[in-house]
Backbone as ProteinMPNN parsed JSONL, in Angstrom:
{"seq_chain_A": "XXXXXXXXXXXXXXXXXXXXXXXXXXXXXXXXXXXXXXXXXXXXXXXXXXXXXXXXXXXXXXXXXXXXXXXXXXXXXXXXXXXXXXXXXXXXXXXXXXXXXXXXXXXXXXXXXXXXXXXXXXXXXXXXXXXXXXXXXXXXXXXXXX", "coords_chain_A": {"N_chain_A": [[87.662, 111.295, 115.838], [88.843, 114.299, 115.945], [88.157, 117.654, 114.928], [89.87, 120.598, 114.138], [90.23, 124.35, 114.119], [92.179, 126.555, 112.93], [93.669, 129.708, 113.026], [95.635, 131.542, 110.867], [98.425, 133.9, 109.767], [99.061, 135.417, 106.794], [101.576, 136.251, 104.93], [102.46, 138.207, 102.047], [102.103, 142.032, 102.634], [98.962, 143.238, 102.106], [98.01, 142.489, 105.443], [96.442, 138.873, 105.86], [94.156, 137.069, 107.114], [93.288, 133.687, 107.498], [91.307, 130.696, 107.86], [92.318, 127.457, 108.545], [91.313, 124.04, 108.13], [92.048, 121.412, 110.311], [92.375, 117.867, 110.735], [92.344, 115.59, 113.343], [93.721, 112.838, 114.404], [92.799, 109.818, 116.523], [95.323, 109.153, 117.807], [96.373, 111.703, 117.874], [97.92, 112.161, 115.662], [97.847, 114.998, 112.998], [96.359, 115.646, 110.272], [95.597, 117.392, 107.003], [93.47, 116.668, 105.185], [90.323, 115.028, 105.456], [89.829, 112.531, 104.361], [92.358, 111.512, 104.697], [93.062, 111.163, 107.299], [90.642, 109.641, 108.315], [91.411, 107.08, 107.166], [94.006, 106.597, 108.361], [93.116, 106.522, 110.979], [91.474, 104.102, 110.553], [93.649, 102.501, 109.89], [94.997, 102.429, 112.421], [93.065, 101.293, 114.138], [92.942, 98.36, 112.992], [95.724, 97.766, 113.392], [95.698, 97.678, 116.141], [94.127, 95.412, 116.72], [93.984, 92.193, 118.313], [95.195, 90.164, 116.551], [96.787, 91.41, 114.897], [98.504, 92.555, 116.699], [99.856, 90.578, 117.661], [101.586, 90.046, 115.653], [105.024, 89.047, 114.51], [107.86, 89.161, 112.972], [109.718, 87.1, 111.023], [111.863, 84.349, 109.367], [111.656, 82.141, 106.378], [112.196, 78.585, 106.534], [113.841, 77.021, 104.414], [114.043, 78.487, 102.172], [114.559, 81.191, 102.856], [112.703, 83.325, 102.996], [110.966, 86.36, 103.633], [108.788, 86.36, 106.674], [105.723, 86.614, 108.174], [104.562, 85.933, 111.652], [101.348, 85.187, 112.966], [99.014, 84.966, 115.615], [96.31, 82.938, 115.543], [93.099, 82.818, 116.833], [90.489, 81.94, 116.491], [87.577, 81.749, 114.342], [86.664, 84.273, 113.723], [88.821, 85.909, 114.4], [90.519, 84.856, 112.109], [88.954, 85.582, 110.051], [88.964, 88.705, 110.247], [91.708, 88.941, 110.081], [92.176, 88.073, 107.541], [90.515, 90.013, 105.776], [91.778, 92.286, 106.134], [94.37, 91.689, 105.35], [95.324, 92.106, 102.74], [95.201, 90.485, 100.504], [93.396, 88.578, 98.268], [93.661, 85.648, 97.573], [94.812, 82.83, 98.614], [97.659, 80.361, 98.213], [98.254, 78.116, 99.726], [96.388, 77.385, 102.455], [96.457, 76.727, 105.647], [94.364, 77.305, 107.796], [91.882, 76.926, 106.522], [92.287, 74.285, 106.079], [91.765, 73.096, 108.243], [93.334, 73.426, 110.632], [93.139, 74.714, 113.035], [92.951, 76.823, 116.162], [96.117, 78.818, 116.767], [99.805, 79.676, 116.25], [100.467, 80.778, 113.152], [101.968, 81.121, 110.038], [102.663, 83.405, 107.816], [103.696, 84.429, 104.246], [104.755, 85.682, 101.256], [105.589, 85.022, 97.854], [107.193, 86.425, 95.309], [105.75, 87.064, 92.286], [107.059, 87.971, 89.863], [106.141, 89.062, 86.623], [103.714, 87.938, 87.001], [100.984, 86.911, 89.041], [101.537, 87.305, 92.376], [102.245, 84.657, 94.866], [100.843, 83.491, 97.817], [101.125, 82.248, 100.921], [99.864, 80.431, 104.106], [100.691, 79.173, 106.839], [100.161, 76.734, 109.268], [102.092, 77.015, 112.069], [103.123, 74.71, 113.412], [102.599, 72.642, 111.983], [104.027, 73.487, 109.7], [106.815, 73.238, 110.935], [106.936, 70.691, 111.483], [106.992, 69.519, 108.83], [109.181, 70.403, 107.849], [111.101, 69.212, 109.801], [110.503, 66.373, 108.832], [111.621, 66.412, 106.321], [114.266, 66.974, 106.949], [114.841, 64.639, 108.262], [114.69, 62.607, 106.348], [116.617, 63.743, 104.909], [118.943, 63.469, 106.42], [119.008, 60.754, 106.802], [119.28, 59.716, 104.244], [122.105, 60.717, 103.795], [123.535, 59.278, 105.806], [122.909, 56.51, 104.969], [124.626, 56.614, 102.532], [127.239, 56.859, 103.364], [127.791, 54.922, 105.04]], "CA_chain_A": [[88.613, 112.061, 115.195], [88.766, 115.939, 116.349], [88.356, 118.983, 113.907], [90.501, 121.831, 114.741], [90.274, 125.444, 113.3], [93.277, 127.312, 113.38], [93.695, 131.13, 112.11], [97.153, 131.849, 110.496], [98.642, 134.919, 109.363], [99.709, 134.929, 105.381], [102.27, 137.552, 104.342], [102.813, 139.613, 102.205], [101.185, 143.086, 102.797], [98.52, 143.778, 103.555], [98.031, 141.011, 106.24], [95.513, 138.543, 105.715], [94.045, 135.899, 108.081], [92.877, 132.576, 106.983], [91.143, 129.545, 108.648], [92.401, 126.065, 108.272], [90.635, 123.013, 108.924], [92.836, 120.496, 110.76], [91.876, 116.908, 111.088], [93.269, 115.053, 114.252], [93.384, 111.476, 114.575], [92.897, 109.53, 118.052], [96.456, 109.157, 118.243], [97.08, 112.983, 117.927], [98.379, 113.126, 114.264], [97.151, 115.877, 112.272], [95.873, 115.733, 108.855], [94.842, 118.613, 106.472], [92.411, 116.008, 104.683], [89.357, 114.142, 106.413], [90.036, 111.221, 104.12], [93.665, 110.808, 104.972], [92.77, 111.169, 108.759], [90.035, 108.45, 108.397], [92.343, 106.087, 106.496], [94.9, 106.328, 109.386], [92.455, 105.718, 111.952], [91.165, 102.627, 110.04], [94.685, 101.575, 110.206], [95.138, 102.325, 113.966], [92.184, 100.189, 114.409], [93.458, 97.264, 112.601], [97.114, 97.298, 114.056], [95.538, 97.648, 117.868], [93.577, 94.083, 116.933], [94.909, 91.136, 118.742], [95.793, 89.313, 115.657], [98.028, 92.185, 114.332], [99.34, 93.015, 117.77], [100.48, 89.376, 117.807], [102.558, 89.776, 114.561], [106.31, 89.244, 114.504], [108.817, 88.975, 111.648], [110.728, 85.821, 110.93], [112.224, 83.881, 107.988], [111.103, 80.583, 106.208], [113.508, 77.594, 106.911], [114.657, 76.666, 103.313], [114.11, 79.8, 101.238], [114.758, 82.376, 103.77], [111.815, 84.273, 102.612], [110.444, 87.051, 104.9], [107.452, 85.957, 106.811], [105.247, 87.183, 109.77], [103.708, 85.046, 112.571], [100.041, 85.734, 113.504], [98.334, 84.18, 116.307], [94.781, 83.11, 115.05], [92.617, 81.958, 118.064], [89.15, 81.695, 116.083], [87.149, 81.851, 113.043], [86.376, 85.68, 113.759], [90.254, 86.308, 114.086], [90.782, 84.447, 110.811], [88.058, 86.629, 108.964], [89.339, 89.738, 110.255], [93.025, 88.8, 108.963], [92.084, 87.861, 105.891], [89.832, 90.991, 105.182], [92.943, 93.19, 106.36], [95.78, 91.433, 104.816], [95.705, 92.666, 101.487], [95.193, 89.459, 99.442], [92.154, 87.783, 98.32], [93.687, 84.321, 97.559], [95.951, 81.986, 99.373], [97.774, 79.205, 97.6], [98.117, 77.28, 100.934], [95.566, 77.948, 103.488], [96.116, 75.555, 106.697], [93.283, 77.216, 108.368], [90.727, 76.446, 105.831], [92.339, 72.791, 106.013], [91.24, 72.661, 109.646], [94.296, 73.373, 111.569], [92.506, 75.308, 114.143], [93.868, 77.822, 116.932], [97.524, 78.59, 117.027], [100.439, 80.334, 115.431], [100.158, 80.832, 111.702], [103.174, 81.794, 109.347], [102.25, 83.989, 106.468], [104.722, 84.843, 103.437], [104.545, 85.87, 99.541], [106.592, 84.821, 96.686], [106.922, 87.563, 94.206], [105.214, 86.226, 91.023], [107.515, 88.777, 88.792], [105.289, 89.56, 85.924], [102.89, 87.25, 87.317], [100.323, 87.136, 90.609], [102.331, 86.649, 93.557], [101.789, 83.605, 95.658], [100.608, 83.697, 99.153], [101.084, 81.073, 101.845], [99.386, 80.616, 105.173], [100.796, 77.672, 107.215], [100.371, 76.54, 110.596], [103.413, 77.161, 112.396], [103.491, 73.561, 113.959], [102.482, 71.902, 110.5], [105.459, 73.717, 108.742], [107.77, 72.748, 111.446], [106.455, 69.267, 111.266], [107.14, 69.208, 107.743], [110.668, 70.408, 107.926], [111.6, 67.867, 110.426], [110.396, 65.085, 108.036], [112.622, 66.513, 105.335], [115.519, 66.916, 107.4], [115.398, 63.264, 108.955], [114.735, 62.02, 105.255], [118.073, 63.954, 104.357], [120.063, 62.551, 107.321], [119.098, 59.147, 106.822], [120.16, 59.551, 102.99], [123.547, 60.836, 104.073], [123.899, 57.841, 106.634], [123.202, 55.297, 104.022], [125.822, 56.948, 101.578], [128.803, 57.117, 104.311], [127.767, 53.689, 105.856]], "C_chain_A": [[88.028, 113.45, 115.8], [89.186, 116.637, 115.095], [88.654, 120.033, 114.505], [90.405, 122.99, 113.714], [91.166, 126.156, 113.811], [93.446, 128.808, 112.232], [95.16, 131.218, 112.073], [97.223, 133.357, 109.701], [99.354, 134.609, 107.813], [100.316, 136.12, 104.951], [102.037, 137.45, 102.74], [101.658, 140.669, 102.563], [99.885, 143.08, 101.897], [98.067, 142.343, 104.195], [96.439, 140.6, 105.934], [95.221, 137.18, 106.399], [93.079, 135.032, 107.151], [92.461, 131.514, 108.174], [91.334, 128.326, 107.815], [91.858, 124.948, 108.81], [91.665, 121.581, 109.11], [92.145, 119.203, 111.279], [92.741, 115.921, 112.053], [92.836, 113.864, 114.486], [93.448, 111.086, 116.182], [93.972, 109.603, 118.624], [97.538, 110.512, 118.336], [97.846, 113.214, 116.728], [97.618, 113.676, 113.721], [97.208, 115.735, 110.688], [95.397, 116.932, 108.197], [93.577, 117.84, 105.612], [91.732, 114.987, 105.194], [89.81, 112.917, 105.828], [91.175, 110.456, 104.439], [93.77, 110.517, 106.552], [92.079, 109.847, 108.854], [90.693, 107.157, 107.992], [93.468, 106.011, 107.986], [94.134, 105.936, 110.589], [91.953, 104.266, 111.79], [92.527, 101.708, 110.217], [95.184, 101.173, 111.625], [94.166, 101.091, 114.612], [92.713, 98.755, 113.956], [94.88, 96.739, 113.283], [96.67, 96.971, 115.761], [94.497, 96.065, 117.681], [94.557, 93.085, 117.437], [95.782, 90.29, 117.684], [96.879, 90.156, 115.435], [98.885, 92.674, 115.255], [100.261, 91.853, 117.986], [101.871, 89.141, 116.806], [104.003, 89.805, 114.724], [107.011, 88.893, 113.231], [109.626, 87.663, 111.82], [111.116, 85.45, 109.313], [111.943, 82.675, 107.404], [112.334, 79.734, 106.13], [114.304, 77.677, 105.476], [115.023, 77.736, 102.438], [114.433, 81.057, 101.598], [114.057, 83.564, 103.082], [111.516, 85.126, 104.044], [109.136, 86.598, 105.068], [107.095, 86.644, 108.089], [104.27, 85.886, 110.374], [102.316, 85.917, 113.15], [99.576, 84.54, 114.433], [96.647, 84.164, 116.043], [94.14, 82.364, 116.063], [91.216, 81.284, 117.646], [88.796, 82.151, 114.762], [86.814, 83.418, 112.701], [87.917, 86.352, 113.52], [90.741, 86.077, 112.714], [90.026, 85.467, 109.791], [88.432, 87.89, 109.18], [90.761, 89.933, 109.799], [92.827, 88.86, 107.832], [91.326, 89.1, 105.182], [90.761, 92.147, 105.268], [94.302, 92.881, 105.902], [96.177, 91.811, 103.59], [95.795, 91.761, 100.518], [94.17, 88.729, 99.401], [92.462, 86.521, 97.89], [94.801, 83.759, 98.124], [96.237, 80.799, 98.458], [97.599, 77.899, 98.484], [97.751, 78.178, 101.94], [95.517, 76.856, 104.747], [94.989, 75.982, 107.56], [92.187, 76.543, 107.903], [90.974, 74.732, 105.937], [92.018, 72.209, 107.38], [92.148, 72.572, 110.805], [93.715, 73.845, 112.832], [93.201, 76.34, 114.782], [95.163, 77.678, 116.777], [98.267, 79.64, 116.271], [100.559, 79.852, 113.913], [101.392, 81.741, 111.072], [102.806, 82.353, 107.733], [103.298, 84.652, 105.48], [104.219, 84.927, 101.917], [105.724, 85.795, 99.067], [106.353, 85.752, 95.745], [106.86, 86.632, 92.896], [105.984, 87.085, 89.728], [106.68, 89.483, 87.876], [103.951, 88.823, 86.014], [101.943, 87.587, 88.712], [101.505, 86.58, 91.35], [101.584, 85.454, 94.395], [101.785, 83.653, 97.153], [100.389, 82.414, 100.063], [100.622, 81.303, 103.375], [99.476, 79.309, 105.596], [100.744, 77.807, 108.721], [101.487, 76.201, 110.966], [103.761, 75.602, 112.647], [103.552, 72.624, 112.899], [103.677, 72.055, 109.98], [106.549, 73.302, 109.539], [108.103, 71.249, 111.427], [107.239, 68.773, 109.888], [108.824, 69.178, 107.406], [111.468, 69.29, 108.334], [111.666, 66.64, 109.555], [111.342, 65.311, 107.094], [114.072, 66.509, 105.635], [115.825, 65.302, 107.736], [115.427, 62.5, 107.506], [116.47, 62.216, 104.608], [119.064, 63.195, 105.258], [119.955, 61.157, 107.022], [119.733, 59.041, 105.124], [121.717, 59.61, 103.151], [123.911, 59.654, 104.849], [123.981, 56.709, 105.839], [124.31, 55.518, 103.122], [127.132, 56.655, 102.294], [128.856, 55.455, 105.008], [128.185, 52.302, 104.994]], "O_chain_A": [[86.836, 113.585, 116.076], [90.166, 116.394, 114.392], [87.909, 120.516, 115.357], [90.485, 122.703, 112.52], [91.135, 126.468, 115.002], [93.35, 128.84, 111.005], [95.859, 131.01, 113.066], [96.251, 133.861, 109.137], [100.115, 133.651, 107.681], [99.585, 137.043, 104.591], [101.376, 136.506, 102.309], [100.495, 140.314, 102.757], [100.13, 142.823, 100.718], [97.831, 141.32, 103.552], [95.491, 141.374, 105.796], [96.005, 136.243, 106.246], [92.308, 135.478, 106.301], [93.092, 131.442, 109.229], [90.782, 128.097, 106.739], [91.912, 124.838, 110.034], [91.963, 120.848, 108.166], [91.354, 119.341, 112.213], [93.788, 115.462, 111.596], [91.652, 113.689, 114.774], [94.002, 111.817, 117.004], [94.016, 110.008, 119.786], [98.731, 110.58, 118.633], [98.433, 114.289, 116.602], [96.494, 113.173, 113.701], [98.275, 115.744, 110.075], [94.676, 117.618, 108.922], [92.624, 118.587, 105.388], [92.368, 113.964, 105.447], [90.232, 112.091, 106.637], [91.228, 109.228, 104.502], [94.551, 109.66, 106.965], [92.689, 108.916, 109.378], [90.392, 106.15, 108.634], [93.431, 104.909, 108.533], [94.554, 104.966, 111.221], [91.998, 103.412, 112.675], [92.536, 100.531, 110.575], [95.623, 100.08, 111.983], [94.519, 100.202, 115.387], [92.876, 97.987, 114.904], [95.097, 95.577, 113.627], [97.262, 96.148, 116.459], [94.134, 95.631, 118.774], [95.74, 93.078, 117.095], [96.889, 89.825, 117.957], [97.985, 89.72, 115.754], [99.94, 93.195, 114.895], [101.379, 92.065, 118.457], [102.838, 88.408, 117.012], [104.318, 90.888, 115.215], [106.373, 88.172, 112.464], [110.118, 87.368, 112.909], [110.767, 86.083, 108.317], [112.023, 81.842, 108.307], [113.393, 80.181, 105.69], [115.33, 78.354, 105.409], [116.167, 77.887, 102.008], [114.585, 81.963, 100.778], [114.644, 84.568, 102.678], [111.738, 84.732, 105.189], [108.36, 86.407, 104.132], [107.889, 87.133, 108.891], [103.515, 85.137, 109.753], [102.327, 87.045, 113.644], [99.713, 83.361, 114.11], [95.887, 85.106, 116.271], [94.566, 81.224, 116.248], [90.784, 80.298, 118.244], [89.558, 82.849, 114.093], [86.708, 83.776, 111.528], [88.152, 87.161, 112.622], [91.339, 86.982, 112.133], [90.595, 86.027, 108.854], [88.263, 88.529, 108.142], [91.061, 90.959, 109.189], [93.308, 89.717, 107.091], [91.523, 89.205, 103.972], [90.558, 93.049, 104.455], [95.247, 93.659, 106.03], [97.381, 91.854, 103.337], [96.471, 92.098, 99.546], [93.865, 88.133, 100.434], [91.403, 85.921, 97.709], [95.845, 84.405, 98.038], [95.289, 80.216, 97.931], [96.994, 76.886, 98.133], [98.287, 79.223, 102.31], [94.52, 76.137, 104.811], [94.497, 75.042, 108.186], [91.556, 75.727, 108.575], [90.014, 73.964, 105.887], [92.012, 70.997, 107.598], [91.919, 71.864, 111.785], [93.946, 73.102, 113.786], [94.091, 76.877, 114.122], [95.584, 76.53, 116.633], [97.613, 80.484, 115.659], [100.724, 78.676, 113.589], [101.718, 82.842, 111.517], [102.733, 81.654, 106.722], [103.861, 85.602, 106.024], [103.306, 84.207, 101.513], [106.744, 86.282, 99.555], [105.194, 85.875, 95.349], [107.648, 85.748, 92.559], [105.528, 86.88, 88.603], [106.397, 90.623, 88.245], [103.096, 89.059, 85.16], [102.269, 88.561, 89.392], [102.24, 85.65, 91.018], [100.357, 85.442, 94.496], [102.866, 83.882, 97.695], [99.457, 81.644, 99.832], [100.994, 82.352, 103.9], [98.79, 78.39, 105.149], [101.183, 78.78, 109.336], [102.06, 75.244, 110.445], [104.755, 75.207, 112.037], [104.482, 71.82, 112.855], [104.421, 71.1, 109.754], [107.476, 72.905, 108.832], [109.217, 70.728, 111.372], [107.982, 67.792, 109.88], [109.498, 68.279, 106.901], [112.234, 68.6, 107.662], [112.68, 65.944, 109.501], [112.071, 64.335, 106.917], [114.947, 66.152, 104.846], [116.922, 64.801, 107.491], [116.313, 61.647, 107.471], [117.237, 61.394, 104.108], [119.885, 62.396, 104.809], [120.969, 60.46, 107.028], [120.649, 58.251, 104.897], [122.47, 58.733, 102.728], [124.795, 58.984, 104.315], [124.945, 55.947, 105.913], [125.013, 54.53, 102.913], [128.064, 56.185, 101.642], [129.903, 54.943, 105.404], [128.204, 51.208, 105.558]]}, "name": "protein", "num_of_chains": 1, "seq": "XXXXXXXXXXXXXXXXXXXXXXXXXXXXXXXXXXXXXXXXXXXXXXXXXXXXXXXXXXXXXXXXXXXXXXXXXXXXXXXXXXXXXXXXXXXXXXXXXXXXXXXXXXXXXXXXXXXXXXXXXXXXXXXXXXXXXXXXXXXXXXXXXX"}
């Protein structure tokens, strides 16, 4: 973070000069408050981490909820992700179930007046479960029409 001091002229007469402190983040964005600049730089650090750089938006299959995909390659990636995602509790957590490195789908279901539900599925596991459900549905339809 860089700190700049700028002199400004403030009307009306008589002319008066003041010095304002401006905090400049590493990406060049300027802030009047040090705390805002520090918060912005922390966010830049989070967004530059490989886990958050891998993020891409998708939709869940059946329910059409907004979800994000993240690539988690190690326990430290998972710990960084969980400490910065903003949720202390996951209803489903495939990483903890031993699924290991790979693409993970994270989404939240609004709980209304209650707590939201947060889910972290290994993408391969999620897709396999969808395929099983689709095969069961297809089999049921074929049995009914034959």
